[in-house]
N, CA and C atoms of all chains as a GROMACS GRO file, in nm:
protein
  591
    1MET      N    1  19.675   4.853  22.968
    1MET     CA    2  19.803   4.796  23.011
    1MET      C    3  19.832   4.664  22.940
    2MET      N    4  19.733   4.575  22.948
    2MET     CA    5  19.748   4.444  22.886
    2MET      C    6  19.764   4.457  22.734
    3TYR      N    7  19.678   4.541  22.674
    3TYR     CA    8  19.682   4.556  22.528
    3TYR      C    9  19.809   4.629  22.484
    4THR      N   10  19.853   4.726  22.566
    4THR     CA   11  19.975   4.799  22.530
    4THR      C   12  20.096   4.706  22.528
    5ALA      N   13  20.106   4.619  22.630
    5ALA     CA   14  20.217   4.524  22.635
    5ALA      C   15  20.213   4.432  22.513
    6ALA      N   16  20.093   4.383  22.480
    6ALA     CA   17  20.080   4.294  22.366
    6ALA      C   18  20.119   4.365  22.236
    7ALA      N   19  20.073   4.491  22.220
    7ALA     CA   20  20.105   4.565  22.098
    7ALA      C   21  20.255   4.590  22.087
    8LEU      N   22  20.321   4.621  22.202
    8LEU     CA   23  20.466   4.642  22.200
    8LEU      C   24  20.539   4.515  22.156
    9ALA      N   25  20.496   4.400  22.213
    9ALA     CA   26  20.561   4.274  22.176
    9ALA      C   27  20.545   4.246  22.027
   10ILE      N   28  20.425   4.274  21.973
   10ILE     CA   29  20.403   4.251  21.830
   10ILE      C   30  20.494   4.341  21.748
   11MET      N   31  20.510   4.468  21.795
   11MET     CA   32  20.593   4.560  21.716
   11MET      C   33  20.740   4.519  21.720
   12ILE      N   34  20.786   4.462  21.834
   12ILE     CA   35  20.924   4.412  21.838
   12ILE      C   36  20.940   4.299  21.736
   13THR      N   37  20.840   4.209  21.731
   13THR     CA   38  20.847   4.098  21.635
   13THR      C   39  20.849   4.150  21.492
   14ILE      N   40  20.764   4.251  21.463
   14ILE     CA   41  20.761   4.308  21.328
   14ILE      C   42  20.897   4.368  21.293
   15GLY      N   43  20.960   4.435  21.393
   15GLY     CA   44  21.093   4.493  21.370
   15GLY      C   45  21.195   4.388  21.334
   16LEU      N   46  21.195   4.275  21.411
   16LEU     CA   47  21.290   4.166  21.384
   16LEU      C   48  21.268   4.110  21.243
   17ALA      N   49  21.139   4.091  21.206
   17ALA     CA   50  21.109   4.037  21.073
   17ALA      C   51  21.151   4.135  20.964
   18LEU      N   52  21.133   4.266  20.989
   18LEU     CA   53  21.172   4.366  20.889
   18LEU      C   54  21.323   4.366  20.866
   19ILE      N   55  21.400   4.346  20.976
   19ILE     CA   56  21.546   4.340  20.960
   19ILE      C   57  21.582   4.221  20.873
   20ARG      N   58  21.514   4.106  20.895
   20ARG     CA   59  21.540   3.988  20.811
   20ARG      C   60  21.503   4.017  20.665
   21ALA      N   61  21.393   4.090  20.645
   21ALA     CA   62  21.351   4.122  20.508
   21ALA      C   63  21.454   4.210  20.439
   22LEU      N   64  21.520   4.300  20.517
   22LEU     CA   65  21.622   4.386  20.457
   22LEU      C   66  21.750   4.309  20.430
   23LEU      N   67  21.787   4.215  20.521
   23LEU     CA   68  21.914   4.145  20.507
   23LEU      C   69  21.910   4.039  20.397
   24GLY      N   70  21.792   3.984  20.370
   24GLY     CA   71  21.784   3.877  20.271
   24GLY      C   72  21.826   3.744  20.330
   25PRO      N   73  21.923   3.667  20.274
   25PRO     CA   74  21.994   3.694  20.150
   25PRO      C   75  21.917   3.650  20.024
   26THR      N   76  21.833   3.547  20.032
   26THR     CA   77  21.759   3.506  19.912
   26THR      C   78  21.624   3.577  19.909
   27VAL      N   79  21.561   3.574  19.792
   27VAL     CA   80  21.431   3.641  19.778
   27VAL      C   81  21.325   3.570  19.862
   28TYR      N   82  21.345   3.437  19.885
   28TYR     CA   83  21.246   3.362  19.963
   28TYR      C   84  21.250   3.403  20.111
   29ASP      N   85  21.371   3.435  20.160
   29ASP     CA   86  21.381   3.487  20.297
   29ASP      C   87  21.299   3.614  20.312
   30ARG      N   88  21.311   3.699  20.210
   30ARG     CA   89  21.237   3.827  20.217
   30ARG      C   90  21.087   3.803  20.216
   31ILE      N   91  21.042   3.710  20.128
   31ILE     CA   92  20.897   3.684  20.121
   31ILE      C   93  20.846   3.625  20.252
   32ALA      N   94  20.926   3.532  20.312
   32ALA     CA   95  20.886   3.473  20.441
   32ALA      C   96  20.875   3.581  20.547
   33ALA      N   97  20.972   3.675  20.548
   33ALA     CA   98  20.969   3.782  20.648
   33ALA      C   99  20.848   3.872  20.625
   34VAL      N  100  20.818   3.904  20.499
   34VAL     CA  101  20.704   3.991  20.470
   34VAL      C  102  20.573   3.922  20.507
   35ASN      N  103  20.567   3.789  20.484
   35ASN     CA  104  20.450   3.712  20.525
   35ASN      C  105  20.429   3.720  20.675
   36MET      N  106  20.541   3.710  20.750
   36MET     CA  107  20.534   3.719  20.896
   36MET      C  108  20.487   3.858  20.939
   37VAL      N  109  20.541   3.962  20.873
   37VAL     CA  110  20.498   4.099  20.905
   37VAL      C  111  20.348   4.113  20.882
   38GLY      N  112  20.299   4.055  20.771
   38GLY     CA  113  20.156   4.065  20.740
   38GLY      C  114  20.071   3.999  20.846
   39THR      N  115  20.109   3.877  20.888
   39THR     CA  116  20.032   3.807  20.991
   39THR      C  117  20.031   3.886  21.121
   40LYS      N  118  20.149   3.939  21.158
   40LYS     CA  119  20.158   4.014  21.284
   40LYS      C  120  20.078   4.144  21.274
   41THR      N  121  20.069   4.201  21.152
   41THR     CA  122  19.992   4.324  21.137
   41THR      C  123  19.844   4.298  21.162
   42VAL      N  124  19.795   4.182  21.114
   42VAL     CA  125  19.655   4.146  21.140
   42VAL      C  126  19.629   4.143  21.291
   43ILE      N  127  19.722   4.077  21.364
   43ILE     CA  128  19.705   4.068  21.510
   43ILE      C  129  19.715   4.207  21.573
   44LEU      N  130  19.807   4.289  21.520
   44LEU     CA  131  19.824   4.425  21.576
   44LEU      C  132  19.697   4.506  21.558
   45ILE      N  133  19.633   4.494  21.441
   45ILE     CA  134  19.508   4.568  21.419
   45ILE      C  135  19.401   4.519  21.516
   46ALA      N  136  19.395   4.385  21.538
   46ALA     CA  137  19.296   4.329  21.630
   46ALA      C  138  19.320   4.380  21.772
   47VAL      N  139  19.449   4.382  21.815
   47VAL     CA  140  19.479   4.433  21.950
   47VAL      C  141  19.446   4.581  21.959
   48PHE      N  142  19.477   4.655  21.852
   48PHE     CA  143  19.450   4.800  21.850
   48PHE      C  144  19.300   4.827  21.861
   49ALA      N  145  19.219   4.739  21.800
   49ALA     CA  146  19.074   4.755  21.809
   49ALA      C  147  19.029   4.749  21.954
   50PHE      N  148  19.089   4.657  22.032
   50PHE     CA  149  19.051   4.646  22.172
   50PHE      C  150  19.113   4.758  22.255
   51LEU      N  151  19.233   4.803  22.211
   51LEU     CA  152  19.302   4.910  22.285
   51LEU      C  153  19.221   5.039  22.281
   52THR      N  154  19.162   5.068  22.164
   52THR     CA  155  19.086   5.191  22.150
   52THR      C  156  18.936   5.171  22.171
   53GLY      N  157  18.894   5.043  22.189
   53GLY     CA  158  18.753   5.015  22.212
   53GLY      C  159  18.666   5.031  22.089
   54ARG      N  160  18.728   5.027  21.970
   54ARG     CA  161  18.650   5.037  21.846
   54ARG      C  162  18.651   4.902  21.778
   55SER      N  163  18.547   4.820  21.803
   55SER     CA  164  18.550   4.682  21.755
   55SER      C  165  18.524   4.674  21.605
   56ASP      N  166  18.489   4.786  21.539
   56ASP     CA  167  18.469   4.779  21.394
   56ASP      C  168  18.603   4.767  21.320
   57LEU      N  169  18.714   4.796  21.392
   57LEU     CA  170  18.845   4.778  21.330
   57LEU      C  171  18.873   4.630  21.300
   58LEU      N  172  18.799   4.540  21.367
   58LEU     CA  173  18.820   4.396  21.344
   58LEU      C  174  18.789   4.358  21.200
   59ASP      N  175  18.694   4.430  21.137
   59ASP     CA  176  18.664   4.404  20.995
   59ASP      C  177  18.786   4.428  20.909
   60ILE      N  178  18.860   4.536  20.943
   60ILE     CA  179  18.980   4.568  20.865
   60ILE      C  180  19.084   4.458  20.883
   61ALA      N  181  19.098   4.406  21.007
   61ALA     CA  182  19.191   4.296  21.031
   61ALA      C  183  19.154   4.175  20.948
   62LEU      N  184  19.024   4.148  20.940
   62LEU     CA  185  18.975   4.033  20.861
   62LEU      C  186  19.012   4.049  20.713
   63ILE      N  187  18.986   4.167  20.658
   63ILE     CA  188  19.020   4.194  20.518
   63ILE      C  189  19.170   4.183  20.496
   64TYR      N  190  19.247   4.237  20.593
   64TYR     CA  191  19.393   4.235  20.578
   64TYR      C  192  19.446   4.093  20.578
   65ALA      N  193  19.384   4.003  20.657
   65ALA     CA  194  19.427   3.863  20.658
   65ALA      C  195  19.412   3.802  20.521
   66LEU      N  196  19.298   3.832  20.454
   66LEU     CA  197  19.274   3.776  20.320
   66LEU      C  198  19.371   3.834  20.218
   67ILE      N  199  19.388   3.967  20.219
   67ILE     CA  200  19.473   4.032  20.120
   67ILE      C  201  19.618   3.987  20.136
   68ASN      N  202  19.661   3.970  20.263
   68ASN     CA  203  19.798   3.928  20.290
   68ASN      C  204  19.827   3.793  20.226
   69PHE      N  205  19.735   3.698  20.244
   69PHE     CA  206  19.756   3.563  20.188
   69PHE      C  207  19.762   3.568  20.037
   70ILE      N  208  19.664   3.638  19.976
   70ILE     CA  209  19.661   3.644  19.830
   70ILE      C  210  19.785   3.715  19.777
   71GLY      N  211  19.829   3.820  19.847
   71GLY     CA  212  19.948   3.891  19.805
   71GLY      C  213  20.072   3.804  19.807
   72VAL      N  214  20.089   3.726  19.915
   72VAL     CA  215  20.207   3.639  19.925
   72VAL      C  216  20.207   3.535  19.814
   73VAL      N  217  20.089   3.473  19.790
   73VAL     CA  218  20.083   3.371  19.686
   73VAL      C  219  20.110   3.432  19.548
   74ALA      N  220  20.057   3.554  19.525
   74ALA     CA  221  20.079   3.620  19.396
   74ALA      C  222  20.227   3.651  19.375
   75VAL      N  223  20.294   3.703  19.480
   75VAL     CA  224  20.437   3.735  19.468
   75VAL      C  225  20.517   3.608  19.444
   76LEU      N  226  20.479   3.498  19.513
   76LEU     CA  227  20.549   3.370  19.493
   76LEU      C  228  20.537   3.323  19.350
   77LYS      N  229  20.414   3.333  19.294
   77LYS     CA  230  20.395   3.290  19.155
   77LYS      C  231  20.478   3.375  19.061
   78LEU      N  232  20.486   3.505  19.092
   78LEU     CA  233  20.566   3.594  19.008
   78LEU      C  234  20.713   3.556  19.011
   79VAL      N  235  20.763   3.523  19.133
   79VAL     CA  236  20.904   3.484  19.145
   79VAL      C  237  20.929   3.351  19.075
   80GLU      N  238  20.830   3.259  19.089
   80GLU     CA  239  20.847   3.124  19.037
   80GLU      C  240  20.846   3.123  18.884
   81HIS      N  241  20.753   3.197  18.823
   81HIS     CA  242  20.736   3.192  18.678
   81HIS      C  243  20.807   3.306  18.607
   82GLY      N  244  20.838   3.413  18.679
   82GLY     CA  245  20.895   3.529  18.614
   82GLY      C  246  20.789   3.616  18.548
   83ASN      N  247  20.668   3.563  18.532
   83ASN     CA  248  20.556   3.643  18.479
   83ASN      C  249  20.427   3.579  18.526
   84PHE      N  250  20.316   3.649  18.510
   84PHE     CA  251  20.189   3.597  18.561
   84PHE      C  252  20.122   3.506  18.460
   85PHE      N  253  20.172   3.383  18.446
   85PHE     CA  254  20.105   3.279  18.367
   85PHE      C  255  20.091   3.314  18.220
   86THR      N  256  20.163   3.414  18.172
   86THR     CA  257  20.174   3.426  18.028
   86THR      C  258  20.292   3.339  17.989
   87ASP      N  259  20.316   3.319  17.859
   87ASP     CA  260  20.435   3.242  17.826
   87ASP      C  261  20.549   3.335  17.786
   88GLY      N  262  20.560   3.447  17.857
   88GLY     CA  263  20.673   3.535  17.836
   88GLY      C  264  20.652   3.633  17.722
   89LYS      N  265  20.529   3.635  17.664
   89LYS     CA  266  20.504   3.727  17.554
   89LYS      C  267  20.428   3.848  17.605
   90SER      N  268  20.453   3.963  17.545
   90SER     CA  269  20.376   4.081  17.583
   90SER      C  270  20.241   4.079  17.513
   91ALA      N  271  20.151   4.169  17.554
   91ALA     CA  272  20.015   4.169  17.500
   91ALA      C  273  20.015   4.198  17.350
   92THR      N  274  20.103   4.287  17.304
   92THR     CA  275  20.105   4.321  17.161
   92THR      C  276  20.153   4.201  17.077
   93GLU      N  277  20.246   4.124  17.132
   93GLU     CA  278  20.293   4.006  17.059
   93GLU      C  279  20.182   3.903  17.042
   94VAL      N  280  20.099   3.887  17.148
   94VAL     CA  281  19.989   3.792  17.140
   94VAL      C  282  19.888   3.838  17.035
   95GLU      N  283  19.863   3.970  17.028
   95GLU     CA  284  19.764   4.022  16.933
   95GLU      C  285  19.808   3.998  16.789
   96LYS      N  286  19.938   4.002  16.764
   96LYS     CA  287  19.987   3.986  16.627
   96LYS      C  288  19.966   3.845  16.574
   97GLU      N  289  19.962   3.746  16.666
   97GLU     CA  290  19.955   3.607  16.619
   97GLU      C  291  19.818   3.568  16.569
   98MET      N  292  18.754   3.862  23.689
   98MET     CA  293  18.891   3.850  23.739
   98MET      C  294  18.962   3.730  23.678
   99THR      N  295  18.893   3.616  23.677
   99THR     CA  296  18.952   3.496  23.616
   99THR      C  297  18.977   3.518  23.468
  100LEU      N  298  18.877   3.581  23.402
  100LEU     CA  299  18.893   3.608  23.259
  100LEU      C  300  19.010   3.700  23.234
  101GLU      N  301  19.029   3.797  23.325
  101GLU     CA  302  19.140   3.890  23.312
  101GLU      C  303  19.274   3.814  23.314
  102ILE      N  304  19.286   3.722  23.413
  102ILE     CA  305  19.411   3.645  23.424
  102ILE      C  306  19.431   3.557  23.302
  103LEU      N  307  19.321   3.492  23.256
  103LEU     CA  308  19.331   3.407  23.137
  103LEU      C  309  19.376   3.488  23.017
  104SER      N  310  19.320   3.611  23.003
  104SER     CA  311  19.360   3.699  22.893
  104SER      C  312  19.507   3.732  22.900
  105TRP      N  313  19.553   3.770  23.020
  105TRP     CA  314  19.696   3.804  23.038
  105TRP      C  315  19.782   3.686  22.996
  106VAL      N  316  19.747   3.566  23.048
  106VAL     CA  317  19.830   3.448  23.018
  106VAL      C  318  19.837   3.423  22.868
  107CYS      N  319  19.720   3.428  22.801
  107CYS     CA  320  19.715   3.400  22.657
  107CYS      C  321  19.795   3.505  22.579
  108LEU      N  322  19.772   3.634  22.611
  108LEU     CA  323  19.841   3.740  22.537
  108LEU      C  324  19.992   3.733  22.558
  109MET      N  325  20.035   3.708  22.682
  109MET     CA  326  20.180   3.706  22.706
  109MET      C  327  20.244   3.583  22.644
  110LEU      N  328  20.175   3.467  22.649
  110LEU     CA  329  20.228   3.348  22.581
  110LEU      C  330  20.242   3.375  22.432
  111GLY      N  331  20.140   3.438  22.374
  111GLY     CA  332  20.146   3.471  22.232
  111GLY      C  333  20.259   3.567  22.202
  112ALA      N  334  20.280   3.666  22.291
  112ALA     CA  335  20.387   3.764  22.269
  112ALA      C  336  20.523   3.694  22.274
  113VAL      N  337  20.542   3.604  22.375
  113VAL     CA  338  20.670   3.534  22.387
  113VAL      C  339  20.694   3.447  22.263
  114LEU      N  340  20.588   3.377  22.217
  114LEU     CA  341  20.604   3.292  22.097
  114LEU      C  342  20.641   3.376  21.976
  115GLY      N  343  20.576   3.493  21.962
  115GLY     CA  344  20.605   3.579  21.848
  115GLY      C  345  20.749   3.625  21.848
  116ILE      N  346  20.798   3.667  21.968
  116ILE     CA  347  20.936   3.717  21.974
  116ILE      C  348  21.034   3.602  21.950
  117ILE      N  349  21.001   3.481  22.001
  117ILE     CA  350  21.086   3.365  21.973
  117ILE      C  351  21.095   3.341  21.822
  118GLY      N  352  20.980   3.353  21.753
  118GLY     CA  353  20.981   3.339  21.607
  118GLY      C  354  21.068   3.444  21.541
  119GLY      N  355  21.060   3.568  21.592
  119GLY     CA  356  21.142   3.676  21.537
  119GLY      C  357  21.290   3.651  21.557
  120ILE      N  358  21.327   3.600  21.677
  120ILE     CA  359  21.468   3.569  21.702
  120ILE      C  360  21.512   3.452  21.615
  121GLY      N  361  21.419   3.353  21.599
  121GLY     CA  362  21.452   3.237  21.516
  121GLY      C  363  21.482   3.276  21.373
  122MET      N  364  21.414   3.381  21.323
  122MET     CA  365  21.441   3.430  21.188
  122MET      C  366  21.586   3.474  21.172
  123HIS      N  367  21.651   3.509  21.284
  123HIS     CA  368  21.789   3.560  21.273
  123HIS      C  369  21.893   3.456  21.309
  124ARG      N  370  21.859   3.362  21.398
  124ARG     CA  371  21.963   3.272  21.446
  124ARG      C  372  21.978   3.146  21.362
  125PHE      N  373  21.876   3.111  21.283
  125PHE     CA  374  21.888   2.988  21.204
  125PHE      C  375  21.971   3.013  21.078
  126PRO      N  376  22.042   2.909  21.031
  126PRO     CA  377  22.142   2.931  20.926
  126PRO      C  378  22.087   2.946  20.784
  127ASP      N  379  21.980   2.874  20.747
  127ASP     CA  380  21.938   2.884  20.607
  127ASP      C  381  21.787   2.904  20.596
  128PHE      N  382  21.740   2.918  20.472
  128PHE     CA  383  21.601   2.959  20.450
  128PHE      C  384  21.501   2.860  20.509
  129TYR      N  385  21.526   2.729  20.491
  129TYR     CA  386  21.424   2.630  20.531
  129TYR      C  387  21.406   2.627  20.682
  130SER      N  388  21.517   2.638  20.757
  130SER     CA  389  21.504   2.638  20.903
  130SER      C  390  21.443   2.769  20.952
  131ARG      N  391  21.471   2.879  20.880
  131ARG     CA  392  21.408   3.006  20.916
  131ARG      C  393  21.258   3.000  20.892
  132LEU      N  394  21.219   2.934  20.782
  132LEU     CA  395  21.077   2.920  20.751
  132LEU      C  396  21.009   2.837  20.858
  133HIS      N  397  21.082   2.733  20.909
  133HIS     CA  398  21.028   2.651  21.018
  133HIS      C  399  21.002   2.738  21.141
  134ALA      N  400  21.102   2.824  21.175
  134ALA     CA  401  21.085   2.909  21.293
  134ALA      C  402  20.968   3.004  21.275
  135ALA      N  403  20.959   3.067  21.157
  135ALA     CA  404  20.854   3.165  21.134
  135ALA      C  405  20.717   3.097  21.124
  136GLY      N  406  20.709   2.990  21.045
  136GLY     CA  407  20.580   2.929  21.015
  136GLY      C  408  20.515   2.863  21.134
  137THR      N  409  20.596   2.792  21.216
  137THR     CA  410  20.533   2.718  21.327
  137THR      C  411  20.489   2.813  21.438
  138THR      N  412  20.569   2.919  21.466
  138THR     CA  413  20.528   3.007  21.574
  138THR      C  414  20.412   3.097  21.532
  139ASP      N  415  20.406   3.129  21.401
  139ASP     CA  416  20.304   3.223  21.353
  139ASP      C  417  20.163   3.178  21.388
  140THR      N  418  20.132   3.051  21.359
  140THR     CA  419  19.995   3.003  21.374
  140THR      C  420  19.951   3.004  21.520
  141LEU      N  421  20.037   2.947  21.608
  141LEU     CA  422  19.999   2.939  21.749
  141LEU      C  423  19.998   3.076  21.814
  142CYS      N  424  20.092   3.163  21.773
  142CYS     CA  425  20.097   3.299  21.826
  142CYS      C  426  19.968   3.372  21.795
  143ALA      N  427  19.923   3.364  21.668
  143ALA     CA  428  19.799   3.431  21.629
  143ALA      C  429  19.681   3.373  21.706
  144ALA      N  430  19.677   3.238  21.720
  144ALA     CA  431  19.566   3.174  21.789
  144ALA      C  432  19.560   3.219  21.935
  145LEU      N  433  19.677   3.228  22.002
  145LEU     CA  434  19.678   3.267  22.143
  145LEU      C  435  19.634   3.412  22.161
  146PHE      N  436  19.685   3.500  22.071
  146PHE     CA  437  19.643   3.640  22.079
  146PHE      C  438  19.492   3.654  22.063
  147LEU      N  439  19.438   3.586  21.960
  147LEU     CA  440  19.295   3.601  21.933
  147LEU      C  441  19.212   3.539  22.045
  148LEU      N  442  19.263   3.430  22.105
  148LEU     CA  443  19.192   3.369  22.218
  148LEU      C  444  19.191   3.464  22.337
  149GLY      N  445  19.307   3.528  22.362
  149GLY     CA  446  19.315   3.624  22.472
  149GLY      C  447  19.222   3.741  22.453
  150LEU      N  448  19.212   3.790  22.329
  150LEU     CA  449  19.118   3.900  22.302
  150LEU      C  450  18.974   3.852  22.313
  151GLY      N  451  18.952   3.726  22.271
  151GLY     CA  452  18.818   3.670  22.276
  151GLY      C  453  18.766   3.659  22.418
  152PHE      N  454  18.855   3.630  22.515
  152PHE     CA  455  18.813   3.626  22.655
  152PHE      C  456  18.761   3.761  22.700
  153GLN      N  457  18.824   3.869  22.650
  153GLN     CA  458  18.780   4.003  22.688
  153GLN      C  459  18.648   4.040  22.621
  154ALA      N  460  18.628   3.991  22.497
  154ALA     CA  461  18.510   4.031  22.420
  154ALA      C  462  18.384   3.963  22.472
  155GLY      N  463  18.398   3.840  22.524
  155GLY     CA  464  18.279   3.765  22.564
  155GLY      C  465  18.206   3.714  22.441
  156LEU      N  466  18.080   3.674  22.459
  156LEU     CA  467  18.004   3.620  22.345
  156LEU      C  468  17.933   3.734  22.272
  157THR      N  469  18.009   3.807  22.190
  157THR     CA  470  17.951   3.918  22.115
  157THR      C  471  17.986   3.904  21.968
  158LEU      N  472  17.947   4.003  21.888
  158LEU     CA  473  17.982   4.004  21.746
  158LEU      C  474  18.133   4.014  21.729
  159ALA      N  475  18.196   4.088  21.823
  159ALA     CA  476  18.342   4.105  21.814
  159ALA      C  477  18.412   3.971  21.825
  160SER      N  478  18.367   3.884  21.916
  160SER     CA  479  18.435   3.756  21.932
  160SER      C  480  18.410   3.666  21.811
  161PHE      N  481  18.294   3.683  21.746
  161PHE     CA  482  18.268   3.608  21.622
  161PHE      C  483  18.365   3.650  21.513
  162LYS      N  484  18.389   3.783  21.504
  162LYS     CA  485  18.486   3.833  21.405
  162LYS      C  486  18.625   3.781  21.437
  163LEU      N  487  18.660   3.779  21.567
  163LEU     CA  488  18.790   3.723  21.607
  163LEU      C  489  18.801   3.577  21.565
  164PHE      N  490  18.691   3.503  21.581
  164PHE     CA  491  18.693   3.362  21.540
  164PHE      C  492  18.712   3.350  21.389
  165LEU      N  493  18.648   3.441  21.313
  165LEU     CA  494  18.666   3.437  21.166
  165LEU      C  495  18.812   3.463  21.129
  166ILE      N  496  18.873   3.566  21.194
  166ILE     CA  497  19.014   3.595  21.167
  166ILE      C  498  19.099   3.472  21.199
  167PHE      N  499  19.069   3.408  21.314
  167PHE     CA  500  19.143   3.288  21.353
  167PHE      C  501  19.128   3.179  21.249
  168ALA      N  502  19.004   3.158  21.200
  168ALA     CA  503  18.981   3.052  21.103
  168ALA      C  504  19.060   3.078  20.974
  169PHE      N  505  19.058   3.203  20.927
  169PHE     CA  506  19.133   3.234  20.804
  169PHE      C  507  19.282   3.215  20.826
  170LEU      N  508  19.335   3.267  20.937
  170LEU     CA  509  19.479   3.255  20.962
  170LEU      C  510  19.519   3.109  20.980
  171PHE      N  511  19.429   3.030  21.045
  171PHE     CA  512  19.460   2.890  21.072
  171PHE      C  513  19.479   2.813  20.942
  172PHE      N  514  19.404   2.849  20.837
  172PHE     CA  515  19.420   2.778  20.710
  172PHE      C  516  19.522   2.844  20.618
  173THR      N  517  19.527   2.979  20.616
  173THR     CA  518  19.614   3.044  20.518
  173THR      C  519  19.760   3.046  20.561
  174SER      N  520  19.788   3.050  20.692
  174SER     CA  521  19.928   3.060  20.735
  174SER      C  522  20.011   2.937  20.699
  175PRO      N  523  19.963   2.813  20.729
  175PRO     CA  524  20.038   2.696  20.684
  175PRO      C  525  20.042   2.684  20.532
  176THR      N  526  19.934   2.726  20.464
  176THR     CA  527  19.934   2.718  20.318
  176THR      C  528  20.040   2.809  20.258
  177ALA      N  529  20.053   2.931  20.315
  177ALA     CA  530  20.155   3.024  20.266
  177ALA      C  531  20.294   2.967  20.291
  178SER      N  532  20.316   2.906  20.410
  178SER     CA  533  20.446   2.846  20.439
  178SER      C  534  20.477   2.734  20.341
  179HIS      N  535  20.375   2.650  20.314
  179HIS     CA  536  20.394   2.539  20.221
  179HIS      C  537  20.431   2.590  20.082
  180SER      N  538  20.357   2.692  20.034
  180SER     CA  539  20.386   2.739  19.899
  180SER      C  540  20.521   2.810  19.892
  181LEU      N  541  20.563   2.871  20.004
  181LEU     CA  542  20.698   2.931  20.008
  181LEU      C  543  20.804   2.824  19.992
  182ALA      N  544  20.792   2.716  20.074
  182ALA     CA  545  20.891   2.608  20.065
  182ALA      C  546  20.889   2.544  19.928
  183ASN      N  547  20.767   2.526  19.873
  183ASN     CA  548  20.752   2.466  19.740
  183ASN      C  549  20.820   2.551  19.634
  184ALA      N  550  20.798   2.683  19.640
  184ALA     CA  551  20.859   2.773  19.542
  184ALA      C  552  21.011   2.772  19.556
  185ALA      N  553  21.061   2.764  19.682
  185ALA     CA  554  21.207   2.763  19.701
  185ALA      C  555  21.268   2.637  19.644
  186VAL      N  556  21.200   2.520  19.664
  186VAL     CA  557  21.252   2.395  19.609
  186VAL      C  558  21.252   2.400  19.458
  187LEU      N  559  21.141   2.448  19.399
  187LEU     CA  560  21.133   2.457  19.253
  187LEU      C  561  21.232   2.558  19.198
  188GLY      N  562  21.262   2.661  19.279
  188GLY     CA  563  21.359   2.761  19.236
  188GLY      C  564  21.503   2.715  19.249
  189GLY      N  565  21.524   2.592  19.304
  189GLY     CA  566  21.658   2.536  19.309
  189GLY      C  567  21.739   2.578  19.429
  190LEU      N  568  21.673   2.622  19.536
  190LEU     CA  569  21.746   2.660  19.658
  190LEU      C  570  21.781   2.535  19.736
  191GLN      N  571  21.911   2.514  19.765
  191GLN     CA  572  21.954   2.394  19.837
  191GLN      C  573  21.959   2.421  19.987
  192PRO      N  574  21.907   2.327  20.069
  192PRO     CA  575  21.923   2.343  20.214
  192PRO      C  576  22.066   2.315  20.257
  193LYS      N  577  22.108   2.379  20.367
  193LYS     CA  578  22.242   2.350  20.421
  193LYS      C  579  22.236   2.218  20.496
  194LEU      N  580  22.320   2.124  20.460
  194LEU     CA  581  22.319   1.993  20.525
  194LEU      C  582  22.454   1.969  20.591
  195GLY      N  583  22.451   1.911  20.713
  195GLY     CA  584  22.575   1.878  20.783
  195GLY      C  585  22.650   2.001  20.828
  196LYS      N  586  22.775   1.978  20.869
  196LYS     CA  587  22.856   2.091  20.916
  196LYS      C  588  22.928   2.155  20.800
  197GLN      N  589  22.904   2.284  20.782
  197GLN     CA  590  22.966   2.352  20.668
  197GLN      C  591  23.042   2.474  20.713
   0.00000   0.00000   0.00000
């Protein structure tokens, strides 16, 4: 009962964040919404672990927390630079020099 | 029994905070205020949920894992918010100021 209510509340929050991610309007709004979805997913997995009584699911929540952070930072760097720390050249162009 | 009530209180407070953050994502006018709504509620919401689950787990391996998740979220969530705001400023996004 307790875990079901908590999981429902988390899913409502995820839904609200997903609507914001669809509406935009800037790319940063979308990234903020996706970051929120990721954090709430970690909590949802943790609640689900207790709901089903399988505490090994907590490991997955732990991994997801790490991947979510690295993913958000990577996407931000991609938006900020337009490429991943190259100077805008493709690999074949670098080889020619 | 006491632990049960403490768990309920923590989980429901976390749920209310999360939904408030979700509503804040829609009612605020521009990106920076939306980030404020999302970023500030995220950390405390996660902490309250994990604390509520921790009361149920007791002193076991599961509660240690919950503490690890809390520690990671406690440091990475504000860092992600900061880098989001930083990227938006560098990207030239202007905040809405005054009545427009």
